[in-house]
C-alpha positions, 0 to 999 in steps of 0.5 A, spaced: 645 533 925 640 531 920 633 534 924 627 531 926 624 524 924 620 525 918 613 522 917 615 516 913 620 514 918 614 514 923 610 510 918 616 505 918 616 505 926 609 503 926 609 497 921 614 494 925 621 496 921 627 497 925 630 504 925 637 505 923 641 507 929 642 514 928 634 515 928 634 511 934 639 515 937 635 521 935 628 518 938 631 517 945 634 524 945 628 528 942 622 529 946 618 532 941 619 526 936 618 521 942 612 524 944 609 524 937 611 517 936 608 515 943 601 518 940 602 515 934 603 508 937 597 509 941 592 511 935 595 505 931 594 500 937 586 503 937 585 502 929 588 495 929 584 493 935 578 495 931 580 491 925 580 485 929 573 486 931 571 486 924 569 480 920 571 478 913 565 480 908 561 475 905 564 476 898 559 471 895 553 475 897 557 481 895 558 479 888 551 476 887 548 483 889 553 487 884 550 482 879 543 483 880 544 491 880 548 491 874 542 486 871 537 491 873 540 497 870 541 493 863 533 491 864 532 499 865 536 501 859 532 496 855 526 499 857 529 506 856 531 504 849 524 502 847 521 508 850 526 512 846 524 508 839 517 509 841 518 517 841 521 517 835 515 513 831 510 518 834 512 524 830 512 520 824 505 517 826 502 524 827 505 526 820 501 520 817 495 522 821 495 529 819 496 527 812 491 523 811 486 528 814 489 534 810 488 530 803 483 524 805 477 528 807 477 533 802 478 528 796 473 523 799 468 529 800 470 531 792 468 524 790 462 524 794 460 530 791 461 528 784 457 521 785 451 525 788 451 530 782 452 524 777 446 520 780 442 527 780 443 529 773 445 523 769 449 525 763 447 523 756 452 519 752 452 520 744 454 514 740 453 517 733 456 524 731 452 530 730 450 532 723 454 538 720 450 545 720 450 545 712 446 538 712 440 540 717 434 541 713 430 547 715 424 544 712 418 547 708 414 550 714 413 558 714 413 562 720 409 568 722 415 572 720 416 569 713 409 572 712 411 579 715 416 579 710 412 578 704 407 583 706 406 589 701 406 596 703 399 597 703 398 591 707 404 593 712 400 600 713 393 596 715 397 591 720 400 597 723 393 601 724 390 594 727 396 594 732 395 601 734 388 601 735 389 594 739 393 598 744 389 604 745 383 599 746 386 595 751 386 597 759 393 599 761 396 595 766 400 599 772 
């Protein structure tokens, strides 16, 4: 003989199919297969009775709730995208601000300092070029040094004595 019934055969019996004569003869003669069939028949009857108590789901309400959830996710995704673009812009803005602080403040301080220096000491603008050194007239004025150079030897000695006596007579400063 072919042996005991397989799970597939029990499934066909539960669905209401008529078994072949060979399988029906085995089921009548084998106590093990008959016991399995009886227990499966009871379990199947309980499951089908539970199915009768369940009502058909409201598909309209289900579709509406799924659509609402999908729309709320898309809105969340949009706001997430806005947050990510915000994060991408923030480092660039921080870089620009630091550049303004690093370059702008010293430049402003330098310009302010230059402006204050110009106000304190204005520059004189020369509109005409200066004359060359050869064309400068020394003038006819005689200085003390010119007179000293023209002294004779006796006059030089006399001047030397006068200076030495003035030095001796003057009080010494300590």
